[in-house]
C-alpha positions as CSV (number, residue, x, y, z in Angstrom):
1,M,249.7,2.0,148.4
2,S,248.7,4.6,145.8
3,E,246.3,3.9,143.0
4,R,249.1,4.5,140.5
5,W,251.3,1.7,141.9
6,K,248.3,-0.7,142.1
7,H,247.6,0.0,138.5
8,Q,251.2,-0.4,137.4
9,I,251.6,-3.7,139.3
10,K,248.3,-5.0,137.9
11,I,249.3,-4.2,134.3
12,G,252.9,-5.3,134.7
13,L,252.1,-8.7,136.3
14,F,249.5,-9.4,133.6
15,W,251.9,-8.5,130.8
16,G,254.9,-10.4,132.3
17,L,252.9,-13.6,132.7
18,F,251.3,-13.2,129.3
19,M,254.6,-12.7,127.5
20,T,256.3,-15.6,129.4
21,F,253.4,-17.9,128.7
22,F,253.5,-17.2,124.9
23,N,257.3,-17.6,124.8
24,V,256.9,-21.0,126.4
25,L,254.2,-21.9,123.8
26,F,256.5,-20.8,120.9
27,E,259.3,-23.0,122.2
28,I,257.2,-26.0,123.0
29,K,258.3,-27.8,119.8
30,E,261.9,-27.4,120.7
31,K,261.8,-28.2,124.4
32,P,259.1,-29.9,126.5
33,L,257.4,-27.9,129.2
34,S,259.1,-29.7,132.1
35,V,262.5,-28.8,130.6
36,Q,261.5,-25.2,130.1
37,F,260.1,-24.7,133.6
38,T,263.3,-26.1,135.2
39,T,265.8,-23.9,133.4
40,P,267.0,-20.6,135.0
41,N,266.4,-18.9,131.6
42,F,262.6,-19.2,132.2
43,Y,262.7,-17.5,135.5
44,I,265.1,-14.8,134.3
45,R,262.7,-14.1,131.4
46,L,259.7,-14.0,133.8
47,I,261.4,-11.5,136.1
48,V,262.6,-9.3,133.3
49,F,259.2,-9.2,131.6
50,T,257.4,-8.5,134.8
51,V,259.8,-5.7,135.9
52,F,259.6,-4.2,132.4
53,G,255.9,-4.4,132.5
54,I,255.5,-2.8,135.9
55,F,257.9,0.1,135.5
56,L,257.6,0.9,131.8
57,L,254.3,-0.4,130.5
58,G,252.5,0.3,133.7
59,Y,253.9,3.9,133.9
60,F,253.0,4.8,130.3
61,N,249.6,3.2,130.7
62,W,249.0,5.2,133.9
63,K,250.1,8.4,132.2
64,A,247.7,7.8,129.3
65,K,244.9,6.9,131.8
66,S,245.5,10.1,133.8
67,R,245.3,12.2,130.7
68,G,242.1,10.6,129.8
69,T,243.2,9.1,126.5
70,I,242.4,5.5,127.4
């Protein structure tokens, strides 16, 4: 696997888990954790955030890194 994909996956997984975790925390007053973890909406959000993070955030972060701006 190329360094670019390793970097994109690392950034994307971190961002996807981070965003999902904070969304769960913001909704904790409305729904308990056990209810949030059992709904399909939680897993859909986790997948969408992770895919978005890998392909968009990871790509733009890699481009900035390769240009030397990070």
